[in-house]
C-alpha positions as CSV (number, residue, x, y, z in Angstrom):
1,X,87.4,108.1,93.3
2,X,90.3,109.6,91.4
3,X,92.6,108.8,94.3
4,X,91.4,105.2,94.5
5,X,92.0,104.7,90.7
6,X,95.5,106.3,91.0
7,X,96.6,104.1,93.9
8,X,95.0,101.0,92.5
9,X,96.8,101.3,89.2
10,X,100.0,102.3,90.9
11,X,100.0,99.2,93.2
12,X,99.1,96.9,90.3
13,X,101.9,98.3,88.1
14,X,104.7,98.7,90.6
15,X,103.6,96.5,93.6
16,X,105.6,93.4,92.5
17,X,108.7,95.4,91.7
18,X,108.5,97.3,95.0
19,X,108.1,94.0,96.9
20,X,111.1,92.5,95.1
21,X,113.2,95.6,95.8
22,X,112.3,95.6,99.5
23,X,112.9,91.9,100.1
24,X,115.9,91.2,97.8
25,X,117.8,94.4,97.2
26,X,117.1,97.1,99.8
27,X,119.1,95.4,102.5
28,X,122.2,94.9,100.4
29,X,124.2,98.1,99.5
30,X,126.0,96.3,96.7
31,X,122.7,95.3,95.1
32,X,121.5,98.9,95.4
33,X,124.6,100.0,93.5
34,X,123.8,97.4,90.7
35,X,120.2,98.7,90.6
36,X,121.1,102.3,90.2
37,X,123.8,101.6,87.6
38,X,121.3,99.4,85.6
39,X,118.7,102.2,85.8
40,X,121.2,104.7,84.5
41,X,122.1,102.6,81.5
42,X,118.4,102.1,80.7
43,X,117.6,105.8,81.0
44,X,120.5,106.7,78.7
45,X,119.3,104.2,76.1
46,X,115.8,105.8,76.3
47,X,117.2,109.3,76.0
48,X,119.2,108.4,72.9
49,X,116.2,106.6,71.2
50,X,113.9,109.5,72.1
51,X,116.4,112.0,70.7
52,X,116.7,110.1,67.4
53,X,112.9,109.8,67.1
54,X,112.4,113.5,67.9
55,X,114.8,114.5,65.2
56,X,113.2,112.1,62.7
57,X,109.8,113.6,63.4
58,X,111.0,117.1,63.0
59,X,112.5,116.5,59.6
60,X,109.6,114.4,58.3
61,X,106.3,115.4,56.7
62,X,104.1,115.9,59.7
63,X,101.0,116.0,57.5
64,X,101.5,112.4,56.4
65,X,99.8,110.0,58.8
66,X,101.5,106.9,57.2
67,X,104.9,108.4,57.5
68,X,104.3,109.3,61.2
69,X,103.1,105.8,61.9
70,X,106.2,104.4,60.3
71,X,108.4,106.7,62.4
72,X,106.6,105.5,65.5
73,X,107.3,101.9,64.6
74,X,110.9,102.8,63.8
75,X,111.2,104.5,67.2
76,X,109.9,101.4,69.0
77,X,112.3,99.1,67.2
78,X,115.2,101.5,67.7
79,X,114.4,101.8,71.4
80,X,114.4,98.0,71.9
81,X,117.7,97.6,70.1
82,X,119.3,100.4,72.1
83,X,118.0,99.0,75.4
84,X,119.4,95.5,74.6
85,X,122.7,97.0,73.4
86,X,123.0,99.0,76.7
87,X,122.0,95.8,78.6
88,X,125.0,94.1,77.0
89,X,127.3,97.1,77.8
90,X,126.1,97.0,81.4
91,X,126.9,93.3,81.5
92,X,130.4,93.9,80.2
93,X,130.9,96.7,82.7
94,X,129.9,94.4,85.6
95,X,132.3,91.8,84.4
96,X,135.2,94.3,84.3
97,X,134.3,95.8,87.7
98,X,133.6,92.4,89.3
99,X,136.7,92.3,91.4
100,X,136.4,95.8,92.7
101,X,132.7,95.4,93.5
102,X,133.4,92.2,95.4
103,X,135.8,94.1,97.5
104,X,133.2,96.7,98.3
105,X,131.0,94.0,99.1
106,X,88.5,109.3,85.7
107,X,85.4,107.4,84.2
108,X,81.8,108.3,85.4
109,X,80.2,104.9,84.8
110,X,83.0,102.8,86.4
111,X,85.4,103.4,89.3
112,X,88.3,102.5,87.0
113,X,88.3,102.3,83.2
114,X,89.3,99.2,81.2
115,X,92.1,101.3,79.6
116,X,93.6,102.3,83.0
117,X,93.5,98.8,84.3
118,X,95.0,97.4,81.1
119,X,97.8,99.9,81.2
120,X,98.5,99.1,84.8
121,X,98.8,95.4,84.1
122,X,100.9,96.0,81.0
123,X,103.3,98.2,83.1
124,X,103.6,95.4,85.7
125,X,104.3,92.9,83.0
126,X,107.0,95.1,81.4
127,X,108.7,95.7,84.7
128,X,108.8,91.9,85.5
129,X,109.9,91.1,82.0
130,X,112.9,93.5,82.2
131,X,114.0,91.6,85.4
132,X,113.6,88.2,83.7
133,X,115.3,89.5,80.5
134,X,118.2,90.7,82.5
135,X,118.7,87.4,84.2
136,X,118.5,85.4,81.0
137,X,120.6,87.9,79.1
138,X,123.4,87.9,81.6
139,X,123.4,84.1,82.0
140,X,123.5,83.8,78.2
141,X,126.4,86.2,77.9
142,X,128.3,84.3,80.7
143,X,127.8,81.0,78.9
144,X,128.2,82.5,75.4
145,X,124.8,81.2,74.3
146,X,124.2,83.9,71.7
147,X,120.9,82.3,70.6
148,X,119.5,83.0,74.0
149,X,120.6,86.7,73.7
150,X,118.8,86.8,70.3
151,X,115.8,85.3,72.0
152,X,115.7,88.0,74.6
153,X,116.0,90.7,71.9
154,X,113.3,89.1,69.7
155,X,110.9,88.7,72.7
156,X,111.5,92.3,73.7
157,X,110.7,93.4,70.1
158,X,107.5,91.3,70.1
159,X,106.3,92.6,73.4
160,X,107.0,96.2,72.3
161,X,105.2,95.7,69.0
162,X,102.2,94.1,70.7
163,X,101.4,97.5,72.2
164,X,100.4,98.6,68.7
165,X,97.4,96.3,69.2
166,X,95.9,98.7,71.8
167,X,93.1,99.5,72.4
168,X,92.5,95.8,71.5
169,X,93.8,95.0,75.0
170,X,93.2,91.2,74.8
171,X,95.4,91.0,71.7
172,X,98.3,92.8,73.6
173,X,97.9,91.6,77.2
174,X,97.4,87.9,76.6
175,X,100.5,87.3,74.4
176,X,102.5,89.5,76.7
177,X,101.6,87.5,79.8
178,X,102.3,84.3,77.9
179,X,105.8,85.6,77.1
180,X,106.1,86.8,80.8
181,X,105.4,83.3,82.1
182,X,107.8,81.7,79.7
183,X,110.6,84.2,80.4
184,X,109.9,83.8,84.2
185,X,110.4,80.0,84.0
186,X,113.5,80.5,81.9
187,X,115.0,83.1,84.3
188,X,114.2,80.8,87.2
189,X,116.2,77.9,85.7
190,X,118.9,80.3,84.5
191,X,119.3,81.5,88.1
192,X,119.9,77.9,89.3
193,X,116.3,77.1,90.3
194,X,114.7,73.6,90.1
195,X,111.4,72.0,90.9
196,X,113.0,70.5,94.0
197,X,114.2,73.8,95.3
198,X,110.8,75.4,94.6
199,X,109.0,72.6,96.5
200,X,111.4,72.9,99.5
201,X,110.9,76.7,99.5
202,X,107.1,76.6,99.4
203,X,107.0,73.9,102.1
204,X,109.5,75.9,104.3
205,X,111.9,72.9,104.3
206,X,114.8,74.7,102.5
207,X,117.4,74.8,105.3
208,X,119.8,77.1,103.4
209,X,117.0,79.6,102.7
210,X,115.9,79.6,106.3
211,X,119.4,80.0,107.7
212,X,120.2,82.8,105.3
213,X,117.1,84.7,106.4
214,X,117.4,84.0,110.1
215,X,117.6,87.0,112.3
216,X,118.9,86.7,115.8
217,X,116.5,87.9,118.5
């Protein structure tokens, strides 16, 4: 049963991301480069925020529960701000390198606990949100819509702070998925999508999409 819980939570959390990678990125070497570079920037931002939080904990009063909780909140806010700062730095790097890149063209009573399932769905939402935030953020930078950049940062802060509601999972998951839906719609239109294109794609009448994905036999 432990294996079933592990694979179930893994596929819930990472299934959509893996599917998107296989169908939209894996076949294009340039997109793989973008993915690895973006992951590097994200990991560096997490490393810096973790280092600052670790130092803060070490020099603080570890016996004070209120102070430790405050440091935890500080760590979450700092992590979000650093991630968005590095997202902007990644965008600027891609802009500068654009020409060169174009040239290179276990619970006993239940098989799975509510906590495990909630964390799996939260992980899936965070992964999808980071993709949507990236699309909206880059589009906003390109068009100099700084209010949209601020909206990405604020929504990222809100989602991160919602995790403090756990183990009240309804209070954290429901707002997170509302934000996920809204950001997904925003990212869809930012990427040039429309209701007409969506209808043509779902009814397999989009000739450009079919020709782009045609493979000679």
